[in-house]
N, C-alpha and C positions, 0 to 999 in steps of 0.2 A: 418518366415520373412525372406524372400529371398532377399528380398531390402536390408537387409542390411546385410545379406550374400556375394551380390555381389560383393563391395569392396575386399573383403579378395580373394575371390578364383578368382578374376579376375583384381587383381590388377597389376599383371606382362604384362599384355594384356592392359593397359590404358595408357595415359599419365598423366601424377602427375598431381593433382591438388594442387593448391596453399597453401592448408592445409599442403601438403606432401613435397613440396618444399622449406616451411619454416616451419619445424620444432622448433617451440621457446622453447620447453622444452626439447630437445631432449640431449642440453648438462647437463643435471641434472642427477648426478647418479641415479642407476636402483631402489636402495635402497629406496632412498628417496621418487621416484614418485611411489612405491609399498606401502609406508606409508601415501603418499597422498591418495592414491586411497581407503586405507581401510575407509575412513571417511568420502567419497561422495556415494550418491547415484546410484546406479547399472547404470542409465541413464546416469550421467552424466562421471561415469567412462566409458561405452563408447564412450562417445562423445569426450573426451579425447584421446582414443585409436584412435579414426580417424583422428589426428592431425599429426600423425607421422606413416609410416610405421613400424617402431619398435616397436611402441609401439601398432601397429594391429598387428602382429605377436606372440605379447607379451600376450597381454589382452584381445583381441578382444573375439575371441572363448568360453574361459571362465566368461568373464562378460554376454555375449550375452548368455550364459548355465541359468544364473541365472535368469533370467529374464522370470520369470513362469507367474506372471499376469498381464490380460489387462491393469491394470492401470500405471502397470513399462512400456510396450508398446507405451502405450498413452504418456507417460512423455518423452520417448526418441522422440518419432515423433516430439513432442512439439521443444524438441532444434532441430531436425534438419530441420525444417520447420523457424527456424528462419533464416537460411541463405538460403532457397528456397524462390526467390521474388512469384513466381506464385503458389505455394501451402499451402494449408493449413493440419494441424493434426486433422482428424476426431475421435473423443471417441467413437464414435457409430462404426463404419465400421472398428477402427482400422488400418489406414493405411493413406497414402497422398493422396490427390483430389486437381490435378490441377484446375484452375479457369478457363481454356476453357474448362470445362466439368461441368460449373455450372448449364448446364438445366436439366444433369443425376440426379440432386439432388434434385428436385421439385417434391410434387406431381402432381402437373396439368402436367407434362409430360406424366405420366399415366394413365391421363384421355381424352387423344386425341381421338377424333373419327375415331377412323379405325376398321379395323375386328376385331370379338371377338377372333383368334386366335392370332392376333399380341397383344392385349389387354393382353392376358392372359399369353402372351410369356414375357411383357412389365411386369406384375405384379411379375411375377415368378424371374425377375430381378431386383426389387427394392431393393437399397441399404438399409444398415440397418438405416442408418441416416435418411431416405424417413418415413420408418416405425415409428421411435421414432416423427417424426413430425407427423402421421397420429394421434398418441395417444396424444400426446400433441394440439390435434386439433389449428396448425397453421397455417390452412386454413383459417380459419376463423378471421384472420389478413388481408391475401391477399391470392390470387389462386397463384401469381407469386414468391412468398414469401419463403422462408427456412431459416433454421437456417445455416446450410452451407453456403448460398448465402451470409447471417447476418456476417459471419466470415471471406467469403471474401473481400466483400464490405468494412469491418469496415480495413481490414488488407492492401488492396489496398490504402485505404484515408491516415493510417497510414503512409505510403512507398512513395506515393506523398505530405505530409506534408511540407510546407516550413518550410525552416530553418531558416529564419530572416525575417522580415516583411517588406524587399523590393520583396521575392519572393513567397508574399502571395496571388497574382494574379493566380497563378500556380494553384493551388488547384481548382480552379473556371471553369477552362479549358473545353470546350464543349466536347474535345477529349480523358480526363483522362479517365484512363480504370475504377476507382468507381464510375465516371459521368455516362458513359456510361451502367455500370450494374445496376445503380439506375435508370436509365430510362428504363433496360430490365423488370424491378419489377414493373416500378408508370404502369399506364393505365387512356387513354386518354379517356372522356366524352363518356359512352357506354350506348345507348336507348333501352328501351326492353318493347315490347307492351305487355298492358293485356288487360283484357277483359273491364275493367273499366276507362282506361288510359293507364297511360306509366308513367316508371323509368326512372332516369337517375342519371349515378352514377359514379365518378369519383376517381383517387388514385392516390398518388404521396408520395417518400420518399424524404426525406432531410439527412445529418447528421449536427447536430447544437451543438456546443461545446464539440467534440468529440462522440456526442451520435445520435445513428438512430432515426431518426422520420417519424413517417407515418400518412399521411392524408387522409379520406375518406369520402365523400360525397355523398349525396343520395338525389334525388329529386320526391317527388311521386306527379304526377298529374291527380286530377281526369278529364275527359272529362265532360263539361258542357252541362248536359241532367236535363231535368225536373224531373226523377224517382230519379236521384242521388243527384240531390240538398237537396233533402227530406229527406234524408238521416241524420239519429239521432247520427250514429256515424259514428268516420273518422279510418281508418287503419294505422298506423303509418310504414311507408312503410319497416323501418330499424329497428327491434325491440331488436338485439344481438348485446349490446356496447363491451363486455365484458365479461368472464367467469363467471363475480360475479353481472353484470348489465343488465338487460332486461327492454326496455322499456314497459309501458303501451299499448297493440297494438288499445283496441278499447277508442277513444277521443269522448266527446260528441261535433258536431259541434259549438254549439253556448257558447263552452267554448275556443274553437281555436279560434275562431276570431281577428284578431288581438293580437295575443298573442306571446310571444316572449319567450321562457326560457332562464336563466343566462346560463352559462357555468358552467356544471357541474363536479365533479372529482369522481372518484372511489377509495372507503376507502382501497382496498386491493391491488392495481397494479395502474400504473401510467397512467391512462385513461382518457382523458376529452372528453366530450360530450357535443350537446345543440342541440334543438330543434326550430325548427320554423313556425308558423302557417299561410298562409294567403288565402285570395282570389283575382285571375285573372280575367278577364274578358273576357278569351278564354277558359280556365277552370274552374271549381267550385273548391272546399279548394285543399289546396297544401300544402304539410309539406315539409320541407329540416333537414334532419339531419345531421350534421358533426361531426365528432369522432377524434379527436388527440390522439396518443399513442408514448410514448416516450420507446421507447424500449430496450435502454442504450448502452452501449460501447461495447456490447458482448455479445454470446448466454451462458460464463460461467458467466456471473454477474449476480447477486439479480434482479437486475430490470426486467429482463429478465425470469426470473424463475417465476415471481409473476402474469405473463401474460398467462402461462402454466399449465392447469388445475393438469395436472399431477406430471409434475414434482415440483410445486411449492407445489404439496402436499405433497412428499416426501421430498423435504429440508425444510419443517415445522415440520414434522418429527422428521427427524433428529435433527437439532436444539433442538426440546423436550426433546428425547432421552439425549443429551448431557448435558440441564438445569438440568435434573431430575439427573443424573449422579455426578454432580456436586454439587448439594444441598444434595445425597446421600454420600458425601465425605466430606462435611461440618458436 
């Protein structure tokens, strides 16, 4: 925890911060402060010691020695991150992460087309939060997305949120930090040539009512050729909707003509989807898959956990264990 030890070891060489200049609790007797600290969690005790040089010398090292678990360290980092506008606390890496390094915490950063040696070097330096996202298959939502970027963009959004109705347009400025990060995660229409046609996909992220939303649209077009028109089955371009729903890949062509499916919803997570079929003059059968995901207010929320297969199963097991314990006690 060198990051936490630095204020104590270098306090004489640094200019005083606002917390040190205005010790609000400095006038209280030390005995009262010690009684208060006995009822505080270790992370709150350390945070309190950082408000005054006197408390820093008296309590900091002693309280820091008690923080043995990573849970306590993450709780302390969460408290420190409240006053750091450009950083968040990462529970996987157990450290603070800056907004400017957001690309470092995406799985797609380590899949770039570079030499094999550089790829191996990048893989060796993957942060713990990237490995966690790989286990939870976060890239299935979007290749430019990560749980760390999720937490960062929501903190940016809340910091820039309007304080009154007159300030409402400020959060929609195109040069705002959270809007720029949303744009970097979104992707304009991308065309991929295939043997039997082309596929076009696009995605975008928006924040609606304090929750992050993701929309993906995939269009698959068959080239109009006599041998393809006689196909009895049509391959749905995007079969993976979420970890709970997969589309039927083979659909009869006579069943898909002028057929539009209504919007469906997954029963296990906040994912909605629809599939539309049509025939065009230039192309043969066409399919349009739309998918909407409500990712929730942050990666610590239960809405997000339901989108992650491993994290969701872990949380479900914990809740099941807690319910069994309550039943046994009753």
